[in-house]
Structures are given as C-alpha cells and as structure tokens.
C-alpha positions in Angstrom: 10.9 11.0 -10.2 8.5 13.9 -8.6 6.1 13.5 -12.2 6.4 9.7 -11.3 5.8 9.7 -7.9 2.5 12.1 -8.1 1.3 9.9 -10.6 1.3 7.1 -8.1 -0.8 9.0 -5.7 -3.2 10.1 -8.5 -3.7 6.5 -9.7 -4.4 5.3 -6.0 -6.8 7.9 -5.4 -8.6 6.7 -8.6 -8.2 2.9 -7.8 -9.5 3.6 -4.2 -12.5 5.5 -5.9 -13.5 2.9 -8.6 -12.8 -0.2 -6.2 -14.4 0.9 -3.2 -17.5 2.5 -5.1 -17.8 -1.0 -6.8 -17.7 -3.1 -3.9 -14.8 -4.6 -5.6 -13.9 -6.9 -2.3 -11.9 -10.1 -3.8 -8.6 -9.7 -4.6 -6.8 -12.0 -7.5 -3.3 -12.7 -8.0 -2.6 -14.4 -11.4 1.0 -15.7 -11.9 3.0 -18.0 -14.8 4.3 -21.2 -14.6 8.1 -22.3 -14.9 10.3 -19.3 -15.3 7.5 -16.8 -15.9 6.8 -14.4 -18.3 9.1 -11.5 -19.1 7.0 -9.9 -22.0 4.8 -6.9 -20.2 3.0 -6.6 -23.6 2.4 -10.4 -23.5 0.8 -9.9 -20.2 -1.4 -7.2 -21.1 -2.4 -9.7 -24.2 -3.1 -12.4 -21.9 -5.1 -10.5 -19.5 -7.4 -9.2 -22.3 -8.1 -12.7 -22.9 -8.7 -13.8 -19.4 -11.0 -11.0 -18.8 -13.1 -11.7 -22.2 -13.4 -15.0 -21.5 -14.4 -14.8 -17.7 -17.1 -12.5 -18.6 -18.2 -15.1 -21.2 -18.3 -17.8 -18.3 -20.0 -15.8 -15.9 -22.5 -14.3 -18.1 -22.0 -10.6 -18.4 -19.9 -7.8 -17.6 -18.7 -7.1 -13.7 -16.3 -4.7 -12.2 -13.0 -5.1 -12.1 -9.5 -3.5 -11.6 -6.0 -4.9 -12.3 -2.6 -3.8 -11.8 1.0 -5.4 -13.6 3.7 -6.2 -11.0 7.1 -6.9 -12.1 8.1 -9.6 -9.5 11.5 -8.7 -7.5 12.5 -12.1 -7.4 13.1 -12.0 -11.3 10.1 -14.4 -12.4 9.0 -11.5 -14.4 5.3 -10.4 -14.6 1.8 -11.0 -13.0 -0.9 -9.6 -12.1 -3.1 -8.3 -9.0 -6.7 -7.6 -9.5 -10.1 -6.6 -7.5 -13.2 -8.4 -8.6 -17.0 -6.9 -7.6 -18.5 -10.4 -8.3 -18.7 -13.9 -6.6 -16.7 -16.0 -9.3 -15.8 -19.8 -8.7 -12.1 -20.4 -8.0 -12.1 -23.5 -10.8 -13.5 -20.8 -13.1 -10.7 -18.7 -12.8 -8.4 -21.5 -13.4 -9.9 -22.5 -16.5 -9.3 -19.1 -17.7 -6.1 -18.6 -17.1 -3.9 -21.4 -18.6 -0.7 -19.8 -18.1 0.1 -20.6 -14.4 -1.0 -23.0 -11.7 -0.5 -20.2 -8.7 -3.9 -19.0 -8.8 -5.1 -16.8 -5.2 -8.5 -15.7 -4.8 -9.5 -14.4 -1.7 -11.6 -11.6 0.8 -9.8 -10.0 3.4 -12.0 -8.1 6.3 -14.9 -8.5 8.0 -17.3 -11.6 7.4 -21.1 -10.9 6.3 -22.7 -9.5 3.6 -23.8 -6.0 5.1 -22.5 -3.1 2.6 -20.2 -1.9 5.9 -18.8 -5.6 5.6 -18.4 -5.6 1.9 -17.0 -1.9 1.8 -14.4 -2.3 4.7 -13.1 -5.6 2.4 -13.1 -3.2 -0.7 -11.0 -0.5 1.0 -8.8 -3.1 2.1 -8.3 -4.6 -1.7 -7.9 -1.0 -2.6 -4.9 -0.8 -0.4 -3.7 -4.4 -1.5 -3.9 -3.1 -5.5 -2.5 0.4 -4.5 1.0 -1.1 -3.1 1.7 -2.3 -6.9 1.0 0.6 -8.6 4.7 2.5 -9.0 6.2 -1.0 -8.9 8.3 -1.8 -12.1 6.8 0.9 -13.7 9.2 4.2 -13.7 12.1 1.9 -14.3 11.3 1.3 -17.8 11.4 4.0 -20.0 8.7 1.7 -22.4 6.5 2.4 -19.8 6.2 5.8 -21.0 2.0 5.9 -22.6 1.5 2.8 -20.6 -1.2 2.5 -17.9 -0.9 1.8 -14.4 -4.1 -0.5 -14.3 -6.9 -1.0 -16.2 -10.6 -1.6 -15.2 -13.6 -3.1 -16.8 -15.5 -0.6 -18.9 -19.0 0.7 -17.6 -18.5 1.2 -14.5 -16.5 4.3 -13.4 -18.5 5.9 -10.3 -20.4 8.9 -11.1 -19.3 12.6 -9.9 -21.3 15.2 -8.1 -20.3 18.6 -7.6 -21.0 20.7 -4.7 -20.5 24.6 -4.3 -20.6 26.7 -1.1 -19.4 30.2 0.1 -17.6 28.2 3.3 -16.1 24.8 4.1 -18.6 24.4 7.1 -21.3 25.0 4.5 -19.8 22.6 1.7 -19.2 19.7 4.8 -22.9 20.4 5.7 -24.4 19.7 2.0 -22.3 16.9 1.9 -23.7 15.8 5.1 -27.3 16.2 3.9 -26.6 14.6 0.7 -25.7 11.4 2.7 -28.8 11.0 4.4 -29.2 9.0 7.5 -25.5 7.5 7.3 -23.7 9.4 10.2 -19.8 11.3 9.3 -17.8 8.6 10.5 -14.5 10.3 10.3 -12.9 13.5 8.8 -9.6 15.0 8.4 -8.9 18.8 7.3 -5.6 20.5 6.1 -4.2 22.9 8.2 -5.4 26.5 7.5 -1.9 27.8 6.4 -1.4 24.6 4.1 -0.9 25.9 0.3 -3.6 23.5 -0.5 -6.7 23.4 1.4 -8.2 19.8 1.3 -10.3 17.7 3.4 -11.6 13.8 3.5 -14.6 12.9 4.9 -16.2 9.4 5.4 -19.6 8.4 6.4 -20.8 4.6 7.7 -23.1 2.7 6.1 -25.2 -0.1 7.1 
C-alpha cells in the first residue's frame, strides 16, 4: 500500500508538471453509453483510436494527458483528460462514438493571458490528479500498466541548477525567471529528513 501511495504522489507531480507546462487548461470526460465498458484494455484501445482520429481532425499533434477511472457506481471505465489545444465539442463527439455524455470545459479565470491559462491548467492538473489512484491498486492486473498516458513530444524540459547553499540556489532560480516576480514559496523544516522546497513565480 505504501509503495502504491508513493507511486500516486509521484504520478501527480509528473502530471502537474506536464499539464501546467503545456498549458492544458481544457478538461474532458469521455464515458460509455448503456451499461458501460468494464474492460480496461478496451478503454485503452478506444482512447488510442480517439486521439489518433482527433489529431487527424485538427491537423496535427497537440499536448494532452488522460487517466482512466473505474466508476464507483458500477458503470465501468471512463476517461478524464486535459487538453492543450482548442477542439470543438462537435469534433470530439465525432471522434468518440462510444458514448453520448461528453464534457469539455475550462474552469478558472477567464481570459487569454498566460496567467489566466496557467491558473486554469493548474485546476485541470488537480482535477486529473484526483483520479490517478482510483481503481488502480484494487486489481493485480494493474501491474505493469500506466496510471496515465500523454501525447509524445511535449515533455517539459528539465533544467538543473547547483549551488552551495539553499539561498544561493533560490537566487539562481529567481534570476533564471527574469522579470517574473517570486509569488509563493515553501520550505521544509530544518530537522526534516528530506530537505525540499517549492517555489512559484507569477507570469504576465
């Protein structure tokens, strides 16, 4: 159980990084009609077909990330996704012939500024993160499977910084962000076994 919880936390960090970095601020839910679909492998096959068809309809690749959820009400599997591109709802419906209930929405600040888009992407990342552990640990068949899948070619770049002290490292990170002011910060307590911190910069 402990390893499963740690895996879910690690997956949430990765999802948050991907979704926010790629400005995936549109939330999508895909369900099945009737009695639903109770075969996870079939869901994965349908999702692969869906994304491939959708890319063809919009004329190219775009960032997205999706997670499966086993519905607690017994309706089987469905999927939640975050998208980083505008896709008309009628196009989504045409590419998903398996269900009638399709939700596509954005939540958060209205506007096209980077700050507004990032806020909505963070909301989408939290929304997706809720489903990362649901239905995954209950079945031994989950071994070897992914908690989430995402579009290839959009993985955020990783930059590494080294410094002798924490203050020096924070200073280098702050300088890297340029004119963007440091908005929020969190630091672990001095006695914590694992020293860590979290920083967030405001964007225009």
